[in-house]
N, C-alpha and C positions, 0 to 999 in steps of 0.2 A: 751540274745539278739536274737530275731527271725531273720529268713532269710530276711524278708522285712526290718526290722530295720537295719540289717547289710548292705544291699544294699543302704539304704538311707544314712547311715553313710559314706560309701565309696564315694557316690556321693557328699556328703557335703564336705568331705576332699579334693576331687579333685577341687571343686569350691573354697574353701578357699586357696588351693595351688595356683590356678591361680591368686587370689587377691594378695597374697604375692609376687608372681613372678612379677606381673605387677608393684607393688610398688618398688621392688628391681631393676627392669630393668630401671624404670624411674629415680631412684636415681643414678644409674650407668651412665645414659646418662647426667644427670645434673652435676655430678662430673667430667665426661669427658670434658664437655663444659668448666667448670671452669678451669681445668688443661690446656686445649688448649689455653684458653685466656691468660695464663701466657707466652705463647711463641709467641703470636701475637704482633709485635712491638708497634703498635699504641694503643693497649689495655694494654699492659704490664706495661706501665708507668702511667696509670690512677689510681689515689689514691682511687677512689670510687669503682673500679671494684671488689676487694675482699669483700667489704661490700655488694655490689649488689648480688653477688653470694651466700654469706652466708645468706642474708635475703630471697632470693628466695628459698634456700634449707629448711630454717626454716619454711616458709609458706607452702611449699609442704609437709613437715613432719606433720605439724598440720592438714592439709587437709586430708592426708592419715590416720591419727590416728582417727579423728572424723567422717570421711565420708566413710572410707574403713574398718579399723580394728575393731572399736567399733560396728558398725552395724552388722558385721559378727561374733562378739564375739570372736575375735582373740586377745589373751593376756588380753584384757579388755572387759567388757560388760556393757551395761546400763540397769538397772532394774527400771521400771516405778512404780509409786505409786500403791499399791494394787496388785502387781504382785510378782511372784517368778520364778527364773531360777535355773535349776539343773545343777551342774557342773559334768561332767563325766571324769573319769580317765581310759583311755583305755577300755571303755565299762562298767565301774562300777560307779554307783552314789556315789560320795564322799562327796559332800556338797551342801547345798541350799543357794542361795542368795535371800534374802527377802527385800522388800521395802514396809513396811506397818506400818503406824504411830500407835504407841501404842501396837504393837505386835512384837514378835520375834519367832525364830525357835529353839526348844529344841533338845536334842540329838536323840529323837525318831521321829524327823521331824514333831512334832505337832506344830500347830500355837497356841501360848500361849501369854497372856498379858506380855508385856515387852518393853524394849527400846533399840534401836540400834542407835549408833552415827557414822556417816560416814562423813569424811572431804569433800569428793567430791560428796555428795548426792547419786544419783543413780548409779554413776560410780564405778564399782567394778573390782577387780583383779580376773581373771579367772584362769590363770596358763600358763605355757610354752606350746605353741602350737607345735606339734599336740597331745601331751600327754594329755593335759586338753582341753576340749571343752564343749560347752553348748548343752544339750540334746534337740532334736527337735522331734515333734510328729504331727500327722495329726488329726485334730478335726472336727467332723461333728455335726452340731446342727441346730435347727430351732428357730428363734426368731419371735416376734410379734411386728409389728409397731403400732403406735398410732391409725392408721385407722383400725386396726384389721387384716391386711393382714399378713399372715405367710410367712416368708422369710427363705429359706434354705441357709446354709453356709457350706463350706468345705475349710479349710485353713491349711497350715503347720505353726505351732507356735513354738516359742522358749521360751515362758514364760507361766506361769499358772496363771489364774485369781483367786485371793483369796477373792474378794468381792462377795456379794450376786448377783445372776443373775437369771432372770426368763427365763425358757426354755419352748418351746412349744411341747406338746405331742399330736399327732393326733390318735384318734381311728377311723379307717376306717371300715365302715360296721359293727359296733357293734350292735348286735340284742337286741331289748328291749323285754319286757314281751310278746308283741303281735307278735314278730318275724319280726318287721320292722327294716330294716338295717339303722342305723343312723351313720352319721359322726359327731364326737364329738371332740372339741378342749379343751384340758386341759392345764393349766399353772402350772408349778412347779418351786418354788424358791429354788435354791440350792447354796451351797458354799463349797469350798474345805477347809478342816481343817487339812489334812495331805498330802502334795505334793507327798511324796514317794509312799504312798498307792494308790493315785489317778493315778499316772503315771506308776507305775510298779506292781500294784496289778492286776486289770483286764486288758484286752487288750485295752479297751477304757472305762474309768470310767463313762462318761456321757451316752453312749449307754447302758452300763450295767444297770445303774439305771433306764433308761426309759424302757428297755426291761423287767426288773423284775416287774415293776409296771403295764405295759400294760395288762397282763392277769387278774390281780386282778380288774382293772378298768372295764374290759369287763364283769366280773362276776357281778359287782355292777350294770351295766346297765341292765342286764337280769332280775333284780328284779322289775323293774318299767316299766310303759308304757311311751310312748313319752310325753304325756301330764303331767304325774307325774314328769318326769325328768325336763321338762320345768318350772314347778311350783316351784321346789325345787332346782334350780341351786345355790341359795345363800348358802344353807346349805349342798350342795353336797360335797363341799371341806372338810368340817369337817368330814363327814361320810367316805370319801375316806381316810383321815388321820387316822381315827380310824381303818380302815381295815388294813392299812399298819402297824399300831402299834400292832395289834393283831398277825400279821404275823412276828413280830420281825424285821422289816426292818428299822424302824425309831426309834429315841431315845424316851425313856419314861421319863417323868418329874413328879416330885411330885407337891403337891399343892403350894409350895413356889417357884416353878420354877426351883428347883434343878434337876440335872441329876441323874436319878436312874439306868437306863439300857441303855447301848450303843447299838444302832441298827446295823443291818447288813451293811447298806450303809456306816456308819462311821467306823465301825470296819474293814471291808474288802476293801472298796473302798475309804476311806478317804474323803467321801462326806457327808455333813449334809443337810437334807431336813428341811427347816425352819418350825417351829411349826406353823401350820395354813397356810403354804405356798402352798396350793393346791387349785386351782380354776377351776371350770367348766365354760368355757367361752362361748362356742357356741354349739348348737345342731341343726344339719341340717338333716331333713328327706329326703328320696329319692324324685325325681321330680314327680313321679306318685302320691305319697302321698300328696304333696303340691297341685297338680292339683285337686285331689279329695276334699281336704279341701276347696280350692277356689271355686270349683263348688258347694259344700254344702253351703258355706257362701252366694254365689250369689242366690242360690235357696231359702234359708231362707229369704233373703232380698226381693226377688220377691214375695214370699208368703205373707210377711207382707204388701207389697205395695198393692197387689190384695185384701187382706183381709180388709185393711183400706178403699179402695175405695168401696168395696162391703158393708161393714158395714154402711158407710155413706149413700149409695144409698138405702139400704133396710130399714134402720130406717126412712129415709125420706118418702119412699113409704108407709110404715105402718102408719106413722103419718098422711099423707095426706088422706089415705083411711078412717081414723077414725076422721078426722077433728080436730086433736089436734097438739100440738107442739112436736118437736123432744125430748125435755127434758122430757115432760110428758110421751111419749111412752117409753123412756128409763127407767123411774121409774116403769112403768107398767111391762115391760119385766123382770126387776129384781125381782118383787114381784110375778109374775104369771108364774107357771111352764108350762102351756099350751101355753102362749105367747112365752116363751123361745124356746119350740119345734118348733112353727110356724116360729120363727125368724131364727133358724138354718136351717130348711127345705127351707125356702125362700132364704137364703144366698146360700145354696148348689145349688139350681135350677138356681139362678141368675149367679153363677160362671160357671156352665156348659154352659149356653147360651152365656155368655161373651167370654169364651175361645173358644167355637165353632165358634163364629163369627170371632174372631181374627185369628183362624186357617183356616177359609174358609170352614168349614164343617158343618155350621148351615143351615138347610133347613126348609122352611115353606111350607107345602103342604095342600091344601084343601082336607080334608078327610070326609067332611060331608056326611052322608048316607052310608059310607063304613063300611063293616064288619071287624071283627078282622083279617081274612086272607088277605083281601084287604089292610088293614093298614100295615100289616107285609110286604106284597109285595112292597108297596110304600116306606117303610123304606129301603128295600134292594136296590131298584132302586136309591134312594137318596144317599145311601152309596157308590154305584158304580160310579155314574155319578158326585157326589158332585156338585149338582145344586147350583150355586152361589146365586141365588135369587129365592125363591119360588113364586108361583102365589099368587096374592093378594086374600085374602079370600073373597068369595062372600057372606058369612053369618057370624054371630057371633059364629058359631059352629066350626070355623077353629081351628085345633089343631096343634101347632108347633112341629116339630120333631128335635131331636138333634142326629147326627150320633155319635156312640160310638167311643172313642179313648183312648186306655189304657194310653198313655203318658199324655193326658189331664186329665184323671181321677186321675192320681197320683198327678198332680199339683193341681187339685181341692181339693183332700184330704189334701194336705199340707196346702192349704189356709184355709180349714175348721178347721184343727187342730189349726192353728194360731188364727182363729176367736174364737174358744173355750177358748183359753188362754186369749184373750182380752175381753171376754164376761163380766168380772167383771167391766170393765170400763163403761159399759152401764147399 
């Protein structure tokens, strides 16, 4: 027994002593009242008085037994279905009390198929207090609600769950193949098959199982990228099980389902991981990664929208300039390489002008008769002043200018790439 367990035991003994003292003191007062009533003249001769006091004492004894002694596991204890309680004899585990239909406890404390018959169901004899008492321990675990929310628990328990239960294991900041820190929720289905090993083998059997599996699961995450992990969540549980199997932590079964090798968890901790009882539930990337993916998605949708508008406009203009329908020009573009190049160039030029107008950086300046140096100077003036509207051209030789913008050029290129992908539709 560790120092903490000894302190907990001493505290428990004091609490149980106070319960017994309160019961004894109450019975003493009730008995004193009954004796005094025998000396009070007007009560002494009442025939119903002894029956009243005897009934009152009987009811109080039943109340103390079922609501004071049994809940505190003093003399008797109640074992619920699917649970086990361990009886201690001055610090030594001496026997286990099990209530599990179809199962019993053998001499080695293994849960094996069998049948136990008890006259009072889950009510069991513990022993003479304070020599015999029920072992208590502190359990910490995380469960998952139906909504997917993880809930942490920490309780002092006097019984051990024997039925299967799903526990939550969180991998915080597990790095994937690209070095992205992911938060991953994994569900493990476990059950206790040997109460003695579970309670007195490791310091805490559940924490020991989770802590032993956590490093192996982190190694598994490093083999894949975030997208690969997201795509294979369904089969990740099987791969994680195989990894534990190779490390000798879980049981190995043959093709017929028979047990071949007992794993470390059952051999040392009395805990069995259900075959196939590992599931990767949720993978959460860091906020900056989510923002980048959202920005990328919106950028792609915007490029598709702009490309769609541009394609329709360009095809319409090319059809009008040739005096044919849009369907006819689409067929010609598909068959003619020269028209395809003209189509792409026309789209790119149209995109530049459209985005420049939307961004307020499109200027139209009359440069008729100007030389190359003068044209360059006018372009520089337009770029610095960002003239919202250029002068109307006085002749047909007017040449529109578009001020360069790296950000816009990137958007144009994205839209052009999208147009290239959609070209086969035309």
